[in-house]
C-alpha positions in Angstrom: 16.1 5.3 -3.6 18.1 4.0 -0.7 18.6 7.5 0.8 14.8 8.0 0.7 14.3 4.7 2.6 17.0 5.5 5.1 15.6 9.1 5.7 12.1 7.9 6.2 13.1 5.1 8.5 15.7 6.9 10.6 13.6 10.1 11.0 10.2 8.4 11.4 8.6 10.1 8.4 6.0 9.3 5.9 7.5 7.2 3.1 5.5 9.0 0.4 6.2 12.7 1.2 8.7 12.7 4.2 6.6 15.3 6.0 4.5 13.7 8.7 5.7 11.4 11.5 4.4 7.8 11.3 4.6 7.1 15.0 2.9 9.6 17.3 5.4 9.4 20.2 8.9 10.5 19.2 10.5 8.5 22.0 10.5 4.7 21.2 11.3 3.9 24.9 7.9 5.3 26.0 6.5 1.8 26.2 2.9 2.8 26.8 2.8 4.4 23.4 5.3 2.2 21.6 3.0 1.1 18.8 0.7 4.2 18.5 0.8 5.3 14.9 -1.0 8.0 12.9 -3.7 6.4 10.7 -2.7 8.5 7.7 -0.2 11.2 6.7 -1.6 14.7 7.3 0.3 16.0 4.3 -0.3 13.5 1.4 -3.1 11.4 2.9 -1.2 8.1 2.6 -2.7 5.5 4.9 -0.2 3.8 7.1 -2.3 0.7 7.8 -3.8 -0.6 4.7 -5.5 -3.6 6.3 -5.7 -5.5 9.6 -2.5 -7.5 10.0 -0.5 -5.4 7.5 2.6 -5.4 9.8 2.9 -9.2 10.2 5.7 -9.0 7.6 7.6 -6.5 9.8 8.3 -9.4 12.2 10.5 -11.0 9.5 12.3 -7.6 9.1 12.8 -7.5 12.9 14.1 -11.0 12.9 16.6 -10.2 10.1 17.8 -7.1 12.0 18.4 -9.1 15.1 20.2 -11.9 13.2 22.4 -9.2 11.6 23.1 -7.8 15.1 24.1 -11.3 16.4 26.4 -11.9 13.4 28.1 -8.5 14.0 28.6 -9.3 17.7 29.8 -12.8 16.9 32.3 -11.5 14.4 33.7 -8.8 16.8 33.9 -11.3 19.6 35.5 -14.1 17.5 38.2 -11.9 15.9 38.9 -9.2 18.5 37.4 -9.7 21.9 37.5 -13.4 22.6 35.2 -13.4 25.5 33.7 -16.5 27.2 30.6 -17.9 25.7 28.4 -17.1 28.6 29.5 -13.5 28.6 28.9 -13.2 24.9 25.4 -14.7 25.2 24.6 -12.4 28.1 25.7 -9.4 26.1 23.7 -10.4 23.0 20.5 -11.2 24.9 20.6 -8.0 27.0 21.3 -5.8 24.0 18.5 -7.4 22.0 16.1 -6.7 24.9 17.3 -3.1 25.2 17.1 -2.5 21.4 13.6 -4.0 21.1 11.7 -0.7 21.0 14.0 0.6 18.3 13.9 -2.6 16.3 10.1 -2.6 16.5 9.9 0.9 15.0 12.6 0.4 12.4 11.1 -2.8 11.2 7.7 -1.3 10.8 9.1 1.7 9.0 11.2 -0.5 6.7 8.1 -2.6 6.0 6.1 0.5 5.0 9.0 1.5 2.7 8.8 -1.8 0.9 5.3 -0.9 -0.3 5.2 2.9 -0.4 7.7 4.8 -2.5 8.9 8.4 -2.1 7.1 10.8 -4.5 8.5 14.4 -4.4 5.4 15.7 -6.1 3.5 14.9 -2.9 5.5 17.4 -0.8 3.4 20.4 0.1 5.6 23.4 1.0 4.6 25.1 4.2 5.2 28.4 2.5 2.6 27.6 -0.1 0.1 26.7 2.6 0.7 30.0 4.4 0.2 32.0 1.1 -3.2 30.5 0.5 
Protein backbone atom coordinates (compact mmCIF):
# COMPACT_ATOMS: atom_id res chain seq x y z
CA UNK A 1 0.00 0.00 0.00
CA UNK A 2 2.77 2.46 0.89
CA UNK A 3 4.60 1.79 -2.38
CA UNK A 4 1.40 2.61 -4.32
CA UNK A 5 1.01 5.90 -2.46
CA UNK A 6 4.67 6.80 -3.01
CA UNK A 7 4.50 5.90 -6.70
CA UNK A 8 1.36 7.94 -7.29
CA UNK A 9 2.71 10.91 -5.34
CA UNK A 10 6.25 11.01 -6.70
CA UNK A 11 5.30 10.39 -10.34
CA UNK A 12 2.13 12.56 -10.42
CA UNK A 13 -0.16 9.66 -11.35
CA UNK A 14 -3.80 8.84 -10.74
CA UNK A 15 -4.10 7.11 -7.34
CA UNK A 16 -6.65 4.60 -8.66
CA UNK A 17 -4.87 3.27 -11.79
CA UNK A 18 -1.42 4.95 -11.94
CA UNK A 19 -1.90 5.74 -15.63
CA UNK A 20 -2.85 9.43 -16.07
CA UNK A 21 -1.08 12.50 -14.70
CA UNK A 22 -3.05 14.42 -12.07
CA UNK A 23 -1.38 17.77 -12.78
CA UNK A 24 -1.39 18.91 -16.41
CA UNK A 25 2.02 20.60 -16.33
CA UNK A 26 4.91 18.29 -15.46
CA UNK A 27 7.15 21.10 -14.19
CA UNK A 28 5.99 22.30 -10.75
CA UNK A 29 8.07 25.46 -11.13
CA UNK A 30 5.93 26.71 -14.03
CA UNK A 31 4.06 28.96 -11.61
CA UNK A 32 1.43 30.04 -14.15
CA UNK A 33 0.13 26.47 -14.28
CA UNK A 34 1.06 25.33 -10.77
CA UNK A 35 -2.45 24.33 -9.73
CA UNK A 36 -3.87 23.22 -13.09
CA UNK A 37 -5.17 19.68 -12.66
CA UNK A 38 -7.01 17.27 -14.93
CA UNK A 39 -10.65 17.03 -13.88
CA UNK A 40 -10.66 13.24 -14.14
CA UNK A 41 -8.44 10.34 -15.11
CA UNK A 42 -8.65 9.55 -18.81
CA UNK A 43 -8.01 5.86 -18.07
CA UNK A 44 -10.29 4.91 -15.16
CA UNK A 45 -12.56 7.97 -14.96
CA UNK A 46 -11.70 8.81 -11.34
CA UNK A 47 -12.61 12.43 -10.56
CA UNK A 48 -9.75 14.34 -9.00
CA UNK A 49 -11.93 17.05 -7.45
CA UNK A 50 -14.96 15.54 -5.81
CA UNK A 51 -16.40 18.84 -4.52
CA UNK A 52 -15.45 22.49 -4.18
CA UNK A 53 -12.89 22.91 -1.42
CA UNK A 54 -11.85 19.26 -1.54
CA UNK A 55 -8.19 20.21 -1.08
CA UNK A 56 -8.46 22.32 2.08
CA UNK A 57 -7.11 19.33 4.00
CA UNK A 58 -4.01 19.32 1.80
CA UNK A 59 -2.96 22.49 3.64
CA UNK A 60 -2.53 20.41 6.79
CA UNK A 61 -0.45 17.89 4.86
CA UNK A 62 1.69 20.74 3.53
CA UNK A 63 2.08 22.10 7.05
CA UNK A 64 3.18 18.66 8.31
CA UNK A 65 5.72 18.35 5.49
CA UNK A 66 7.21 21.75 6.30
CA UNK A 67 7.34 21.01 10.03
CA UNK A 68 9.15 17.79 9.18
CA UNK A 69 11.61 19.73 7.01
CA UNK A 70 12.21 22.19 9.87
CA UNK A 71 12.83 19.35 12.35
CA UNK A 72 15.31 17.66 9.98
CA UNK A 73 17.16 20.95 9.43
CA UNK A 74 17.16 21.69 13.15
CA UNK A 75 18.49 18.23 13.97
CA UNK A 76 21.29 18.49 11.42
CA UNK A 77 22.17 21.97 12.57
CA UNK A 78 22.08 21.13 16.27
CA UNK A 79 24.18 17.98 16.09
CA UNK A 80 26.51 18.51 13.12
CA UNK A 81 26.65 22.03 11.67
CA UNK A 82 26.23 24.38 14.68
CA UNK A 83 25.48 27.50 12.64
CA UNK A 84 24.29 30.78 14.10
CA UNK A 85 20.56 31.17 14.62
CA UNK A 86 20.15 33.85 11.96
CA UNK A 87 21.90 31.68 9.36
CA UNK A 88 19.78 28.69 10.30
CA UNK A 89 16.54 30.67 10.04
CA UNK A 90 17.58 32.23 6.73
CA UNK A 91 18.33 28.78 5.30
CA UNK A 92 15.03 27.29 6.50
CA UNK A 93 12.92 30.22 5.27
CA UNK A 94 14.61 30.34 1.86
CA UNK A 95 14.37 26.56 1.41
CA UNK A 96 10.67 26.55 2.35
CA UNK A 97 9.96 29.27 -0.22
CA UNK A 98 11.95 27.41 -2.89
CA UNK A 99 10.22 24.08 -2.11
CA UNK A 100 6.72 25.62 -2.09
CA UNK A 101 5.71 24.41 -5.60
CA UNK A 102 6.87 20.87 -4.83
CA UNK A 103 5.19 20.90 -1.42
CA UNK A 104 1.95 22.16 -2.98
CA UNK A 105 1.84 19.28 -5.44
CA UNK A 106 3.01 16.59 -3.06
CA UNK A 107 0.48 17.61 -0.43
CA UNK A 108 -2.39 17.52 -2.96
CA UNK A 109 -1.30 14.15 -4.29
CA UNK A 110 -0.99 12.74 -0.76
CA UNK A 111 -4.42 14.14 0.09
CA UNK A 112 -5.88 12.39 -2.97
CA UNK A 113 -4.22 9.14 -1.89
CA UNK A 114 -5.90 9.36 1.53
CA UNK A 115 -9.29 8.94 -0.16
CA UNK A 116 -8.57 7.00 -3.35
CA UNK A 117 -6.93 3.59 -3.17
CA UNK A 118 -5.00 1.82 -5.93
CA UNK A 119 -7.01 -0.78 -7.83
CA UNK A 120 -4.99 -2.87 -10.28
CA UNK A 121 -8.19 -3.99 -12.02
CA UNK A 122 -8.62 -0.40 -13.29
CA UNK A 123 -5.43 -0.55 -15.35
CA UNK A 124 -6.19 -0.70 -19.05
CA UNK A 125 -3.29 -2.04 -21.04
CA UNK A 126 -2.30 0.08 -24.03
CA UNK A 127 -1.88 -3.15 -26.01
CA UNK A 128 -5.49 -4.14 -25.37
CA UNK A 129 -6.63 -0.70 -26.56
CA UNK A 130 -4.61 -1.07 -29.78
CA UNK A 131 -6.07 -4.54 -30.46
CA UNK A 132 -9.67 -3.32 -30.29
